[in-house]
N, C-alpha and C positions, 0 to 999 in steps of 0.2 A: 811554632809557626807564627810569625807576626801577622797581625791583622790591622787594617786601617779603615777609617771612614773617610769618604770623599768630602763631606761637608758637615758643619755643625748643625745639629737639628735646631729648628726654631723652637722657642719656648711654646709648649703646649699647655693651655690652661688645665689644671688638674684640681678637682674639688677635694676638699678634706685633707689637705696636706698639713701634717704635723711638722714640727721642726725637724724631727728625725727623717721623715719621708722626703721633705724638701731637700735636705742635705744629701741624702742618698741619690735622689734624682739629679741633683747638681753634679755629683761625682760621675754618674753615668753619662750625663750630657757633656761633661768636660773631656771625657776620654776620647782619644783618637782611635780606639779599638774596642771591640766587645769585651766586657769584663765578666769574669766568673764571680760567684758570690763571695769567695774568699778574697779576691782582689778588691771588691767593693768594701769588704770588712777591713782589709789592711788600710785602704785609703781613709775610711771612716775613723779608724783607730788613731790616726795622726792627730785628731782633735778630741777624741773620746777614748782614752786608753783602756777603759774598762768595758768597752763594747763587746757583746757576745754574738755568736752566729744567729740565735733566734731573733734578735733585733733586726738584723739585716734581712733574714728570710721573710719576716712579717712585712717589712717595708716593700720588699721586692714583689711579694704576692699582691699587695695593695696596688702598687704601680702597674703591675701586669693587668689587674682587673680594671683599672682606669684607662688602659691603652696608652699610658705614658711611656712605657718601655715594651720591648719584645724580648722573648727568650729565643735564642738561636740554639736549637737542639744539638745540631752537629758539633757546635763548639762548646756547649754547656755554658753559655754566656749570655749577657744581657746588653742591649743597645737601646738608646733613646729612640723614640718614634720620630721618623722624619716626615710623615705625611698625616693629614687628617683623613683617615679612612675607616674609622670605626673598629680598628683592631686587626683586620685581615692584612696580611703582609706577605711579600715575596722578597727573598734575599738571594743575591747572586754572590756566591762564595768561591773564591779562587782556591783550587786545590794546591797550587804551588806556594803562593805568597800569603794566602789567607785574607786578602782584601775582601771586605764584606760591604756590600752596597744594598740598601733597601730600594726596591723598585716598585713604583705604583703600577699596577696592572689590572685595572678594572675589568677589561675583557676576560682575563683569566678567571677572576672571581665569578663573573657572570656565567662562564662556561661550567665552572665547578658547581654552582647553584643549580644549573639546569641538569647536570649529571646526577646530582643528589636527588632532585625532584623526580627524575625518571625512575629512580630506585625507591621512591616513597620514603626518602630520608630527609630530615630537616637539618640543614647545615647551620651550625651556630658560629663557627669560627674556622678560619683556615690560615695556616702559615706554611708557605712553600719555601723550601731551601733548595736552590738550584746550584749544583757544583759544576765547575769547569775551569777554564783558564781565562784570566783577565787579559786585556789587550797588551799590557806590559810583559806578561809571562809568555804570551804567544809569540812575541818577536824574538 
């Protein structure tokens, strides 16, 4: 299922980038679609033939913690962050073509925080994946 991004994410300042982390972030930013860890590894191996999965996974974990990338659970893939929002994200994922778009939805996060508070629950992070049909597939 092909996936695409509508725009290239702007560079997000990330603290503590080692050369490995910077290159992996550049690979994800350059992609027109969400990338799985092994796709990131394949791209990284083009310049570093001896690279191993743990190198990629450690870098991905760091980039996730810095909110430089997001993990899309439905696709088991990673995308560069499109918005300065502190890590909470909403994704619109087309069931037919796989188009994936990050959407800023502050009112949604505010409602989720209120819901959590009503249940005496402290919300640390939220990623919402909304599936449906994009405009192109509806036509």
